[in-house]
C-alpha positions in Angstrom: 121.8 92.7 116.1 122.0 93.9 112.3 120.1 91.1 111.1 117.6 91.2 114.0 117.2 95.0 112.9 117.0 93.9 109.3 114.4 91.3 110.2 111.9 93.2 111.9 111.7 96.0 108.9 111.4 92.8 106.5 108.2 91.6 108.5 107.2 94.7 108.8 107.2 95.0 105.2 105.2 92.2 104.7 102.5 93.1 107.3 102.1 96.6 105.7 101.6 95.0 102.5 99.5 92.5 103.5 97.3 95.6 104.8 97.4 97.0 102.0 96.1 94.0 100.1 93.5 93.3 102.7 91.9 96.5 103.0 89.0 97.3 101.3 87.9 101.0 100.9 90.4 102.8 97.8 91.0 105.4 100.5 92.5 103.3 103.3 94.3 101.2 100.3 95.8 104.6 99.4 96.8 105.5 103.2 98.3 102.0 104.2 99.9 102.2 100.8 101.5 105.7 102.0 102.4 103.4 105.3 104.0 100.8 103.0 106.1 103.3 101.6 107.9 104.7 104.7 108.4 101.3 106.2 110.4 100.2 102.6 112.3 103.5 103.4 113.3 102.2 106.6 114.4 99.4 105.2 116.5 100.9 102.4 118.2 102.8 105.4 118.6 99.8 107.2 120.3 98.3 104.1 122.3 101.4 103.8 120.6 102.5 100.3 120.4 105.8 101.5 119.3 107.0 97.9 116.4 104.8 97.2 115.2 105.4 101.1 114.8 109.3 99.7 113.5 107.9 96.1 111.1 105.8 98.4 110.1 108.5 100.6 109.4 110.8 97.9 107.8 108.6 95.5 106.4 105.5 97.3 104.9 107.6 100.3 103.7 110.5 99.2 103.4 111.2 95.2 101.8 107.5 94.4 99.0 107.9 97.4 98.2 111.5 96.9 97.5 110.6 92.9 95.7 107.6 93.7 93.5 109.9 96.6 92.6 112.3 93.1 91.6 109.9 91.3 88.9 108.3 93.9 88.0 111.9 94.7 87.6 112.4 91.3 85.5 108.9 89.8 83.0 109.8 93.5 82.2 113.3 92.2 81.7 112.1 88.5 79.6 109.5 89.8 77.1 111.9 92.3 77.4 114.1 89.1 75.6 112.0 86.7 73.5 110.3 89.0 71.8 106.7 88.9 71.9 105.1 85.5 68.8 102.9 85.5 
């Protein structure tokens, strides 16, 4: 039973990591990266590493995607402010 749960968690990790790589829009990539962080936290919980799972929840599914979204927002805003270059 426990092996089946680990295999399912690993398949979810592989699927969400592939989705993060396949996404073309930076905002969508950040959101899928957040989902990947949650799935990794679930995997770490299944593997009985709750401290690593909590760290992954804080950094991998909240902080890193937030920083990426803020950076994308700032780059888009700066691009609109300067206008098109010739």
